[in-house]
MIPAGU-369161 format. One record per residue (C-alpha): residue number from 1; residue in three letters; x, y, z. Coordinates in steps of 0.001 Angstrom, whole numbers, plus 524288, in hexadecimal, padded with zeros to 5 digits. Example, Ala and Ser with C-alpha at 12.3 -4.5 7.8 and 13.67 -1.06 7.14 Angstrom:
BEGIN
[1, "ALA", [8300C, 7EE6C, 81E78]]
[2, "SER", [83566, 7FBDC, 81BE4]]
This chain:
BEGIN
[1, "MET", [41FDB, 6B8E5, D32FB]]
[2, "THR", [418F2, 6C6AC, D2DFC]]
[3, "ARG", [4210B, 6CF72, D2756]]
[4, "LYS", [41EE9, 6DF9F, D294B]]
[5, "PRO", [420B5, 6E833, D1EA0]]
[6, "VAL", [42D0B, 6F062, D2088]]
[7, "ASP", [427BC, 6FC83, D1ECB]]
[8, "THR", [41BEB, 6FDBA, D27EF]]
[9, "GLY", [418F0, 70BC7, D288F]]
[10, "ASP", [40D6F, 7143C, D2317]]
[11, "PRO", [41101, 7183B, D14AE]]
[12, "ASP", [40AA5, 72581, D18CD]]
[13, "ARG", [41194, 7279E, D2278]]
[14, "LEU", [41F1C, 7238B, D1F0D]]
[15, "TYR", [41B4D, 72E00, D1462]]
[16, "THR", [41937, 73898, D1E2F]]
[17, "VAL", [4247C, 7362E, D25B4]]
[18, "THR", [42EBE, 73748, D18AE]]
[19, "GLY", [42715, 7419B, D13E8]]
[20, "GLY", [422CE, 73AAC, D0798]]
[21, "ARG", [43258, 73852, D04C4]]
[22, "SER", [43635, 729D3, D0177]]
[23, "ARG", [443C5, 72D4E, CFCF0]]
[24, "THR", [44E03, 73031, D0605]]
[25, "ASP", [45DF0, 730B8, D0246]]
[26, "ASP", [467C2, 724E6, D04CB]]
[27, "SER", [46D64, 72C00, D0FCA]]
[28, "PHE", [4687E, 7224B, D1BC2]]
[29, "ASP", [46D90, 71449, D1B09]]
[30, "LEU", [46604, 70BF1, D24A0]]
[31, "VAL", [4739D, 70BA1, D2E9E]]
[32, "THR", [474F8, 719E8, D2BDD]]
[33, "LEU", [47607, 71F68, D3BF4]]
[34, "VAL", [46C0B, 72B3B, D3CE3]]
[35, "VAL", [46DCA, 73427, D4A13]]
[36, "SER", [4645C, 73F53, D4CAC]]
[37, "GLU", [46ABB, 74D71, D4D64]]
[38, "CYS", [45FFA, 7549B, D5462]]
[39, "ARG", [45389, 751B7, D5C43]]
[40, "PRO", [446C2, 75031, D573A]]
[41, "THR", [43F17, 75C2B, D571F]]
[42, "ALA", [43147, 761C2, D56C0]]
[43, "GLY", [42A3F, 75EE6, D486E]]
[44, "MET", [432CA, 754E9, D45BA]]
[45, "GLN", [42D4D, 74A1D, D3E59]]
[46, "SER", [42AA1, 73F8E, D47E6]]
[47, "GLU", [4351F, 73467, D3E30]]
[48, "HIS", [43F52, 7404A, D3ED0]]
[49, "ALA", [43EB7, 740FA, D4CCE]]
[50, "ARG", [43E7A, 73329, D506F]]
[51, "ILE", [44AA9, 73087, D4729]]
[52, "LEU", [4523F, 73C00, D4ED7]]
[53, "GLU", [44E92, 734EC, D5B97]]
[54, "LEU", [451B6, 727F4, D55CA]]
[55, "CYS", [45F53, 72DD5, D529B]]
[56, "ARG", [46357, 7359F, D5D81]]
[57, "HIS", [47005, 72811, D5C94]]
[58, "PRO", [47435, 7239D, D4ECE]]
[59, "THR", [468DE, 71C3D, D496D]]
[60, "ALA", [4688A, 712D4, D3FE8]]
[61, "VAL", [45F54, 71995, D3386]]
[62, "VAL", [45AA9, 709D1, D33BE]]
[63, "GLU", [45792, 70AD4, D4339]]
[64, "VAL", [44FCF, 71766, D428E]]
[65, "ALA", [4470D, 71181, D35D4]]
[66, "ALA", [445C2, 70602, D401E]]
[67, "GLU", [441E8, 70F1F, D4C01]]
[68, "LEU", [4389F, 717FD, D44A8]]
[69, "LYS", [4320D, 70BFD, D3D8E]]
[70, "LEU", [4355A, 71378, D2E64]]
[71, "PRO", [43815, 70E9B, D222A]]
[72, "ILE", [447E0, 710E6, D2061]]
[73, "THR", [443F8, 719A3, D149E]]
[74, "VAL", [43B7E, 7219C, D1DE3]]
[75, "VAL", [44528, 723DF, D2694]]
[76, "ARG", [45151, 72647, D1DE9]]
[77, "ILE", [447DF, 730D8, D1A21]]
[78, "LEU", [4442E, 73748, D274F]]
[79, "LEU", [45326, 73692, D2A7C]]
[80, "GLY", [455BA, 73E08, D1D4A]]
[81, "ASP", [44DE9, 74828, D22CD]]
[82, "LEU", [4541E, 747C3, D2F5E]]
[83, "LEU", [46284, 747A8, D2812]]
[84, "ASP", [45F19, 753DE, D202F]]
[85, "MET", [4596E, 75C2F, D2C0D]]
[86, "GLY", [4662D, 75967, D32C6]]
[87, "ARG", [45E33, 7521E, D3F1C]]
[88, "ILE", [466CB, 7452D, D3B6B]]
[89, "THR", [474E4, 7416A, D38A8]]
[90, "ALA", [476E2, 73428, D300D]]
[91, "ARG", [48380, 72C67, D3380]]
[92, "HIS", [48614, 7222B, D26F0]]
[93, "PRO", [48B8C, 7160A, D299E]]
[94, "ARG", [498C7, 715FA, D23DC]]
[95, "ALA", [49C54, 70BC4, D1A7C]]
[96, "ALA", [4AAE9, 70443, D1D1E]]
[97, "LYS", [4B3B7, 70AE1, D13D7]]
[98, "SER", [4B916, 6FC38, D10E5]]
[99, "VAL", [4B81E, 6EE7C, D13BC]]
[100, "ALA", [4C533, 6EFEE, D1B1F]]
[101, "SER", [4BF79, 6F8B3, D2304]]
[102, "LEU", [4B616, 6F037, D2928]]
[103, "PRO", [4B97E, 6EB79, D35E8]]
[104, "ASP", [4BF02, 6DD75, D36E0]]
[105, "SER", [4B3D4, 6D337, D3984]]
[106, "ALA", [4BD09, 6CBFD, D4311]]
[107, "LEU", [4BB41, 6D91C, D497A]]
[108, "LEU", [4AC28, 6DA6F, D4AF4]]
[109, "LYS", [4AA20, 6CB90, D4E10]]
[110, "GLU", [4B24B, 6CECE, D58FA]]
[111, "VAL", [4AB6F, 6DB82, D5BE0]]
[112, "LEU", [49D53, 6D1AA, D5AEA]]
[113, "HIS", [4A2E1, 6C6FC, D6386]]
[114, "GLY", [4A7CF, 6D1D5, D6E22]]
[115, "LEU", [498EB, 6D811, D6D0F]]
[116, "ARG", [492CD, 6CB6F, D6E08]]
[117, "ASN", [49AA2, 6C750, D7B98]]
[118, "LEU", [49785, 6D496, D82D1]]
């Protein structure tokens, strides 16, 4: 089995897409849900336009990266641009307040069995 490199994108292209930026704030977790607040406009960077189209419904950051076939770092930079422009909303996953507030594992198993039986 031949392994492919993780980043198969042309470095020059990635540099151009991000405007030379390589760092982003960590406001986008892999499972953060992104939702478009508007439609793409004429003259918009093609990657930004594609993100707005993909995120008409809540979409995880990792799914956006997979669809665009871009490294997650590049996608986070692009999402930061769109967030700064007010074109997307980010919904971060909620952390459980305590272990006691998590659903009972027996209940989850019952739900899983019920779904498998459908």
